[in-house]
Structures are given as C-alpha cells and as structure tokens.
C-alpha positions in Angstrom: -2.1 -78.0 189.0 -4.2 -75.4 190.4 -2.8 -71.7 190.9 -4.6 -70.9 194.1 -1.1 -68.1 194.8 -2.2 -65.2 192.6 -4.6 -63.9 194.9 -2.9 -64.1 197.6 -2.1 -60.4 198.6 -5.0 -59.3 200.2 -5.3 -59.4 203.4 -9.2 -60.3 203.4 -8.9 -62.4 201.2 -6.4 -64.4 203.5 -8.8 -64.0 206.2 -11.7 -65.4 204.2 -9.7 -68.3 203.4 -8.8 -68.5 206.9 -4.8 -68.6 206.4 -2.9 -69.1 209.9 -0.8 -66.1 210.6 2.2 -66.2 212.8 0.7 -64.3 215.6 -2.6 -66.0 215.7 0.1 -69.7 215.5 2.2 -68.6 218.5 -1.0 -67.4 221.0 -4.0 -69.8 219.7 -1.9 -73.0 218.9 1.8 -73.2 220.2 1.3 -71.4 223.7 -1.9 -72.7 224.1 -1.5 -76.2 223.2 2.3 -77.0 223.6 3.0 -77.3 227.1 6.8 -75.2 227.3 7.9 -77.9 229.4 7.7 -80.6 226.3 10.1 -78.2 224.3 13.5 -79.3 225.1 12.1 -83.1 223.9 11.8 -81.4 220.1 14.3 -78.6 220.2 17.3 -81.5 221.0 17.4 -83.2 217.9 19.3 -85.9 219.7 16.9 -86.3 222.5 14.1 -86.8 220.2 15.9 -89.4 218.3 16.3 -91.1 221.4 12.6 -91.1 222.4 11.3 -91.9 219.2 13.5 -95.1 219.3 12.3 -95.5 222.8 9.0 -95.3 221.9 9.2 -97.6 219.0 8.5 -95.6 216.3 11.1 -95.9 213.3 13.9 -93.5 213.0 17.2 -93.3 211.0 19.7 -95.6 213.6 21.6 -93.3 216.1 25.9 -94.5 215.1 27.7 -91.7 217.9 27.5 -88.9 220.0 30.0 -86.3 220.1 29.8 -84.2 223.3 33.4 -82.9 224.0 36.8 -81.9 222.0 38.1 -85.3 223.1 34.9 -87.2 221.6 36.7 -85.4 218.4 39.6 -87.2 218.3 38.5 -90.4 218.8 35.8 -90.1 215.8 38.6 -91.8 213.4 37.6 -94.9 215.2 33.7 -94.6 214.5 34.3 -93.3 210.8 36.6 -95.7 209.6 34.3 -98.6 208.1 31.7 -95.9 207.4 30.7 -94.9 203.5 27.8 -93.1 204.2 26.4 -91.3 207.5 25.1 -87.8 208.5 26.1 -85.8 211.2 23.9 -83.2 213.0 23.9 -80.5 215.5 21.9 -81.6 218.1 20.2 -77.7 218.6 20.5 -77.0 215.0 17.9 -75.4 213.2 16.7 -74.5 209.1 19.1 -77.1 208.2 22.6 -75.8 209.5 25.5 -77.7 210.1 24.3 -80.5 209.1 26.7 -82.4 207.1 25.7 -85.4 204.6 28.6 -87.7 203.6 27.6 -90.0 200.8 30.5 -92.1 200.1 34.2 -92.4 200.6 37.5 -92.0 197.9 40.6 -92.8 199.4 41.4 -90.7 202.7 38.5 -88.4 201.6 34.6 -87.7 202.3 32.5 -87.2 199.5 29.4 -85.3 200.4 26.3 -84.9 198.8 26.9 -81.8 196.4 29.8 -84.1 195.7 32.7 -81.9 197.1 35.4 -83.7 199.0 36.3 -83.0 202.6 39.1 -84.6 204.9 39.1 -86.2 208.0 40.8 -82.6 209.4 37.7 -80.7 208.4 35.5 -83.2 209.6 37.2 -82.6 212.7 37.3 -78.7 211.9 33.0 -78.9 211.4 32.6 -80.9 214.6 34.6 -78.4 216.7 32.2 -75.4 215.5 29.4 -77.4 216.3 30.4 -78.1 219.8 31.1 -74.1 219.7 27.7 -73.4 219.4 28.1 -72.4 215.6 25.1 -74.1 214.3 22.7 -74.1 217.2 19.9 -71.7 218.3 21.3 -69.1 220.2 25.0 -69.7 219.5 24.9 -71.6 222.7 27.7 -74.4 223.3 26.2 -77.2 221.6 26.9 -81.2 221.1 26.7 -83.7 217.7 25.6 -87.1 216.9 26.0 -89.2 213.8 23.1 -91.1 212.2 22.5 -93.8 209.5 21.8 -91.7 206.0 18.6 -92.3 204.1 18.6 -94.2 201.3 16.5 -92.7 198.7 14.3 -94.8 196.3 15.0 -94.5 192.7 11.6 -92.8 192.2 13.0 -89.9 193.7 15.2 -89.3 191.5 13.4 -87.6 189.2 12.0 -85.3 191.7 14.9 -84.0 193.9 18.1 -82.7 193.3 21.1 -84.5 195.6 19.5 -84.0 198.7 16.8 -86.4 200.7 13.0 -85.3 200.4 11.4 -85.4 203.4 7.5 -84.8 204.0 6.1 -82.5 206.5 2.8 -83.1 208.3 1.2 -81.0 210.8 -0.2 -82.5 213.1 -2.9 -81.2 216.2 -4.2 -82.8 219.0 -3.4 -85.7 217.3 -5.1 -85.3 213.8 -2.6 -85.0 210.8 -4.0 -81.6 209.6 -2.0 -80.9 206.0 0.9 -82.3 204.8 3.7 -81.1 201.8 6.6 -82.6 200.1 9.8 -80.9 200.1 12.1 -81.4 197.6 15.7 -80.4 197.5 16.9 -78.0 194.7 20.0 -76.4 193.1 19.7 -73.5 194.7 18.7 -75.3 197.7 22.2 -76.8 198.0 20.8 -80.4 198.1 18.7 -79.4 201.5 14.5 -79.8 201.8 14.2 -76.3 203.4 11.9 -74.2 201.9 13.3 -70.8 203.0 17.2 -72.1 201.0 14.8 -72.4 197.5 13.4 -76.4 197.8 10.4 -77.0 196.2 7.0 -77.4 198.6 4.4 -80.1 196.9 1.1 -79.7 198.8 -0.2 -83.3 199.6 -4.0 -84.6 199.3 -4.4 -85.7 203.0 -7.1 -88.4 202.0 -4.6 -89.6 198.9 -1.1 -88.5 199.1 -1.2 -87.2 195.7 0.5 -83.9 194.8 -2.1 -80.7 194.2 0.1 -77.7 193.6 3.7 -76.4 194.6 5.5 -73.9 195.4 9.1 -72.5 195.5 10.3 -69.1 197.0 6.2 -68.7 197.6 5.8 -68.6 193.7 4.0 -71.5 191.6 5.2 -73.9 189.5 4.8 -77.4 188.0 7.8 -79.1 187.0 10.8 -79.5 189.5 13.6 -76.5 188.1 16.3 -78.9 188.0 14.7 -82.1 186.9 12.3 -81.1 184.8 9.8 -83.7 185.8 6.0 -83.3 186.3 5.2 -82.5 189.4 1.4 -83.4 189.3 2.7 -86.8 188.9 4.1 -87.4 192.2 2.1 -89.6 194.6 3.1 -90.8 198.0 2.7 -94.7 198.1 1.6 -96.0 201.9 0.7 -92.7 202.8 -1.9 -94.0 205.5 1.0 -95.7 207.0 3.0 -92.3 206.6 0.1 -90.3 208.3 -0.1 -92.9 211.1 3.2 -92.3 211.9 3.4 -88.6 212.4 -0.1 -88.9 214.4 1.5 -91.6 217.0 4.1 -88.6 217.9 1.1 -86.8 219.4 1.2 -89.4 222.5 5.1 -89.4 222.3 5.6 -86.0 222.7 2.1 -84.1 224.5 2.5 -81.8 222.2 -0.6 -80.3 220.9 0.8 -78.6 217.8 3.8 -80.3 216.3 5.3 -80.9 212.8 6.7 -84.1 211.8 9.1 -84.3 209.2 9.2 -87.7 207.9 12.0 -89.4 205.3 11.0 -92.1 203.5 13.9 -95.2 203.4 14.4 -97.4 200.3 14.8 -100.5 202.6 13.2 -99.4 206.0 10.4 -97.6 204.7 8.9 -94.2 206.8 11.0 -92.7 209.5 10.7 -89.5 211.8 13.7 -87.6 210.7 13.0 -84.4 213.2 9.9 -82.8 215.7 9.3 -79.0 215.8 7.5 -77.8 218.1 6.9 -74.3 216.1 6.5 -75.7 212.3 6.2 -73.4 209.7 3.2 -71.8 207.6 4.5 -72.6 204.2 2.9 -75.5 204.4 -0.2 -73.2 203.6 1.2 -71.9 200.4 2.1 -75.2 199.4 -1.4 -76.7 199.7 -2.8 -73.2 198.7 -5.2 -73.6 201.6 -5.4 -72.2 204.8 -4.6 -74.2 208.6 -7.2 -72.7 210.4 -10.7 -74.4 209.3 -8.7 -77.4 210.0 -7.7 -76.5 213.3 -11.3 -75.1 214.5 -13.1 -78.3 213.0 -10.6 -80.6 215.5 -11.0 -78.1 218.2 -14.7 -78.3 218.3 -14.4 -82.3 218.4 -13.5 -82.5 221.8 -11.5 -85.3 223.5 -9.0 -86.5 221.2 -9.9 -90.5 220.8 -7.5 -93.0 222.2 -7.5 -94.9 218.8 -4.5 -93.1 216.3 -6.7 -95.2 213.5 -9.8 -93.1 214.1 -7.8 -89.7 214.1 -6.2 -90.6 210.6 -9.5 -91.8 209.5 -10.9 -88.6 210.2 -7.9 -86.4 208.7 -8.4 -88.6 205.2 -11.9 -88.1 205.5 -12.5 -84.7 206.2 -9.0 -82.7 205.3 -8.7 -84.5 201.8 -9.5 -82.2 198.7 -11.5 -85.3 197.4 -12.5 -88.5 197.4 -9.8 -91.0 196.8 -12.2 -92.7 194.1 -12.0 -89.7 192.5 -8.5 -88.7 192.9 -7.6 -91.8 190.8 -9.1 -90.1 187.4 -7.5 -87.0 187.6 -3.7 -87.3 187.3 -1.7 -90.3 186.1 0.4 -90.6 189.1 3.6 -92.1 189.3 3.7 -93.8 192.9 6.4 -93.1 195.2 7.3 -95.9 197.5 
C-alpha cells in the first residue's frame, strides 16, 4: 500500500491536496447543505432506524424499545429466548453505551469481549442509559434492542471480535469517499477509529483497499490478526454505494455519513447515519475531500436517478479503472 502520510504535517501540503478541515466542513458543507430541522432524524438512532425501515432500506431489525424504568423491569420477557442481540442508546455517540451480546451461558449473557454479565447488570446498564450516562450532553435518553449482525467468515481475519463497518461520505446524493473500519484489541472490539480501530481507505471504483491507518499512522497488516490489509476488496461494492446514495432522499441531508455493515445472511445493512461525519476518512484514503466536493457542486442539480449518481462517483473518484485494479493485487473479496 502507498504511504500517503509522511508529508501530512505541513498546512501548505494539506491545502495543496484538498484536505477538508473541521471549520470548512462545518461552514461550507454541514451548515450550508444540512437543514438543522433534519438533524434529529439522524441524531436519534432509533428514529433513524424507523425512518430507513419505512423507506424499505435494509437495516438490523428492531426488537424492543426501552423508554422507562417500567420497561426495564419487563425486559426479561423480551430477552428470555434471545441468544444474541445489541442494546444501543438512542442518542449515544462514538460507540458509547452500546452493549453487544453474542451468546448465553446459563443465566448470564456473553459480551463480544467474552466477558459475562448478569441480567441485573444488564438492567443497570439500561438504567444508566435512560439517565443519560451515554447520551450527547448527558440528557435523559432511551434505549432500543436490535438484532446482532452476523459477520461472514471472511471478515474473521480482518477484525478483532467486533463487527466491521463501512463509512461512506455522501454529498448531494453522490458517494464521494469510503473506508472500512476494523475492530482491534485496542478498540475493545469496536469499529471506532478514535478508540484504536483500523481505518482502511477504499477505492470508489472497486471497493478495494488502497491504504490503512491506526491512530493516524500507516500500517499494512491488522495489528491483532496479522492479515495483510491490501488483500481486502469489498464484494457487491456498487450495491453498497447505491444503499448509501439512497439515504440522501430519505434524510434530505446534503452532507452525510452512512455506516453500513454486511450481514452474512441479509447482505448490506444501514447501521447509522451521521449529519456531522468525521474527517479521518481522508487519512485512511490518503486523499482530500475538497476536490470531490467541489466537483459535485459544479454539477448543479442532483440527478433523480440514484444509479446515475453512483456511476458518476465510481467513474470520477476511483483511483484507477476497474480493469487496471484487477492486476494490482491478489485480492480477497469480502461479501
């Protein structure tokens, strides 16, 4: 993989290569293209789930909603026959408050890390969530239970315990940049780059890995599994881009981050949407967002056809033609 990072210390270098900074992102794209009235739609993960499901966009299935202490006392009935599930705060951020249960052993639940918790501990976690322990600003919250994504076998070599996800930045309905986020021991099994997950930049033409980072430093192999990251290529890549592009019509947000997971049985699923997506996708890709965003602005009106937008992005924002990519690496396609 190419090392794009050694020169990323000079402001002039960043400007020259079109790297989008926080201030310009906030004023030039989020404030300009995202109507604030639409923010609650993506800031509330439960509302997001309900909206995408109504739009017939695939997502993990909702099992139950916990809005009060009374609901917590009744959770035993909901969970009694479930071997696997995920509990999330509706207003959480950065992976805080997410509880992933992968199995049951007797009266205890087994977390993704392998640790065991009791039903009382699970109820305490829900009570803390309702009190706002994991929410933005510490405001009172509610929680929901959804199905656990079933990761395919091919991901086993590229992620430590947790579920890998794919972040795609969508601007005015066009996918403009994407990365695969891989959990590590350092990130405690969560696909969160700030906690130590690996970010793998993905070529928009093919879904093939083009570079990778952990803690903003380049690397070529997964730190826990030792697997070579350059071999990654996401299968059904165009389907993923189309799924992300459709979220523009659903949310009416011009600048959007779409988090997608690939379920072994159901295929690509929308996990979360973000009206203020972070900027580390540029580091993972070794490329700046500004030229791509300006190219979309220059197009004017957004075409109605999602397929046209996806085709444009694959053609104009891929690092090479699809045919040339095939000869570069001996890839391992992840379905």
